[in-house]
N, C-alpha and C positions, 0 to 999 in steps of 0.2 A: 189976172190974179195968180197966185201960186198954186191953187188947185187946177185952173185951167193949163198951166204951164206943165204941170205933172201929166195930165192926161194927154196933151199933145206929145210930149217926150214918150209916154208909155205907148201911143199910137205909132209913132215913128220907130220905135226900137222893139216892138212887140214880137217881131218874128227872130230877130236876133237874141232876145232874152229867152225865147221859147227853145231856141237851139242850144244856147248855152245850159238851160236847165235839163233838158234832155240828154245832152252830153254827160251831164254829172248825176243823173237820176240812178240811186242805187249804189252810188259810189262814195268812198271815203279816202281822206287823205292819211297818209303815214308818214312819221319822220324816221329816217335812217341815218344816224350819224356813226361814223367810224372813226376812231381815234388810236393813235399807236405811241409806243414808248420807243422813240430813237436810241434810247441808250441799250435797249433790249435787242434791238434790230439791227444795229450798226456792227456788231462782231460777226453776225450771219452775214450781212450785205457785203463787207469787206474781205473776209476771211480768205478768199481765193483770188483777190485782186493782184496781178503780177506787179502794176505799177505801185501800190500801196507797199507790198512787201519789198518792194526795191528800195522805197524810201525809208521804211522801218530799218532795213539793213544800214542804208547808208548813215542814218541818225546814230545806230550803235557803233559806227566806224568813225566818226568824225568828231573832232574837238568841240567842246561845248558852245561856242559862239555859232558854228557853222551847223551845229546840231538844233539849235535854237531855231535858226532861221528854215530848216529843213523841216522840223516840227509845225511851224506855221504853214509851210506848204501842204504837210500831210493833213493837216486839220482842214484846210481848204479843199482838198481832195476828197477827203472823207464827206464833208458837207455836200459836194458835187454829186457824190455816189449816193448819199441819202436822198438828196432831192429827185435823182432820177429812180431810185426805187420807189419813193412816194407816188411819183407820177404813173409808174409801172403797176403798183398797188391799186392806185386810184381807177385807172383803166380797167384792170382785171376785175375789182369789185363792182365797178359800175355796169360793166357788161353783165355779170351775173344776176344783179338787181333788175336791170332793164327788163332781163327774159320773164320776169315774173310780174310786172305792174304794166299799167295802160300808159301811163306818161311819168315821166320825171321832170322835176326842176332842181338844178343844182343851185344850193343856197350857198350864202358866205360862210365860211368857216369862223366858228369862235374861237376866243382864247380858253385855255384850260390851265390848270395847275400844273406847273413843269413836274415831271418830265413829260408828261401827256401831251401830245399835239392832237388836235382835230384834223383827220386827213379827208373827209368828206362829209358834207351835210346836204342830205337830199329829201325833198319833198315828193312823195310819191302818190300816184292816184291809181286806185284798184278799187274792184267790187268790194262792197262792204263785207268783210268776214272772210274774204277770201285770200288768206296769206300764207297758205300752207307752202307753197314753192317759195316764197320769200323768205319765210322763216328757216327753211332748210338752208338756203344760201347764207343766211345771216349766221346762222349755226357754225356752218364750216369756217367763215371768217372768225368768229369768237374763239374758235378753237386754235387759231394759230397764235403761238406765243409773242406777246407784246402788243396785241390787238384788243380793244374793247369795242363793243357793239351795243348802240342804244337804240331800241325800237319803240315808237311811241304810236299811239292812235287807237281806234280810229278817231279822226277829227272831221269837222265839216270841211270840204274841199276848197278852203279859201284859196291857197295859192293857184288854184287851176280855173278860177273865174274867169279873168282875162286871159284870151289865148296867147 
């Protein structure tokens, strides 16, 4: 019967379930999302890039047709520099968050209204109510021009039930 199957399953899984419950006891899940506005970040990111400066100078000196092609190359280069910057920011922010939580799961980023782009979406496991250090890290990120931080929780630690 279904009841017998459930009892057999509970007997088989008892120790694993007990360990999971013990690992999550007194803990909560917190959501951390960091978004950025590439239009605000781009000028700072490419300002001192010699390759970009050289292309911009060439564009000013070349005839319209050649300048058009160079502008396309410039846009691709800026896009690559922004992707590299996004990667560097992600790593920096992730390291800061990681130092203040017990576990992190990197979740899929969500679409946002342009020009905002979600840079990171994290589920963090921490002792319930002990988020002071994490809050300080997130406050520092939020003070950087062009970045927005969303911090939610405490939630039941659903993301951490399966290791």
